[in-house]
C-alpha positions, -999 to 999 in steps of 0.1 A, spaced: -54 435 794 -43 412 769 -7 406 768 17 411 737 28 379 721 65 371 721 83 358 693 119 348 706 152 344 685 175 317 702 209 314 682 245 317 687 262 356 682 262 362 644 236 341 633 212 369 618 192 370 651 195 412 649 186 414 612 160 388 613 140 410 644 146 439 624 131 429 595 104 418 615 97 449 630 90 469 595 71 439 585 39 441 611 19 469 608 18 475 648 47 485 666 68 454 680 94 461 705 127 450 700 148 435 726 180 423 727 204 408 751 239 424 738 218 458 744 213 448 780 249 438 782 261 472 768 246 490 798 274 483 823 307 488 817 328 461 794 353 463 821 329 436 837 333 410 808 367 416 794 393 406 812 374 376 833 337 370 826 316 379 856 290 353 858 272 374 886 269 405 868 258 385 835 232 366 861 214 399 870 213 411 838 195 379 820 172 384 853 166 422 844 160 413 807 137 385 812 112 406 837 115 436 810 99 420 780 76 403 803 66 440 817 63 451 784 42 418 773 20 424 802 9 459 794 2 444 755 31 453 738 42 427 714 81 418 715 107 403 695 135 389 716 168 384 703 188 362 728 212 333 732 207 309 754 234 292 765 243 261 792 280 275 806 290 264 840 289 294 867 259 308 848 223 305 857 199 285 838 184 322 822 160 300 799 146 286 827 139 320 843 128 329 810 102 304 810 89 310 847 87 349 838 69 342 807 47 318 818 10 319 805 23 344 772 23 332 738 58 327 729 68 313 690 101 303 698 126 300 665 160 289 662 184 311 641 213 294 625 240 291 600 268 268 588 302 276 609 320 288 582 295 314 572 297 324 615 331 330 613 333 349 583 298 372 595 324 375 628 352 391 607 331 415 592 312 428 620 344 435 638 326 445 672 325 403 681 358 383 694 367 360 666 355 323 680 324 335 699 301 318 678 319 287 675 325 285 717 286 294 719 278 263 697 284 236 720 266 255 748 234 264 732 202 253 748 174 234 732 192 226 699 164 208 689 128 221 704 115 254 682 82 263 670 106 272 635 139 269 628 155 289 602 188 291 581 199 323 579 225 310 549 205 293 534 175 315 529 171 352 521 160 374 554 127 379 535 123 342 532 134 339 572 106 364 580 79 349 559 87 312 571 87 332 607 50 353 603 35 321 587 42 303 619 36 332 639 -2 333 625 -11 300 640 -8 305 679 -25 271 686 6 255 673 30 272 697 37 240 713 78 242 719 70 270 748 49 252 764 67 221 762 100 236 779 72 248 807 59 218 813 101 202 814 115 228 836 81 228 856 
């Protein structure tokens, strides 16, 4: 069975990953399953995150997230993945686990970003994020430079960002970031 393709959106909170993921789903003719790390974190009581961040619970959630995406792709289903890969003390290298789980899969690696001032505005409008979360994640975001596509959700409209992703997506032989990561993390 042919594996499903994967579009991996990486960026800090409020950068626009979910908006882009949903717009991509609408644009494609065949079904694409959207996976958000937020959804997986919300599967457990927030008490594990609110008072004292529980790295063990978060690490297990990310491993389950990675395995689920791999399973869907192995079954021939296409996936859009909305994630935040951070390099934080006490947290496993979840990007490394993701790369291991998806070795041999076609993955388009997309950086979703916008200026800090816009992140702060979006956080306030959302009302479901701790103010300052995006700023705190900026320092820990893994791989600020190694992507197949980088989109600025402030500078460009959602449709323009989606066009740019689809343009890259249609040329799988040019997917190089994930392969480079696989070699680097070996």
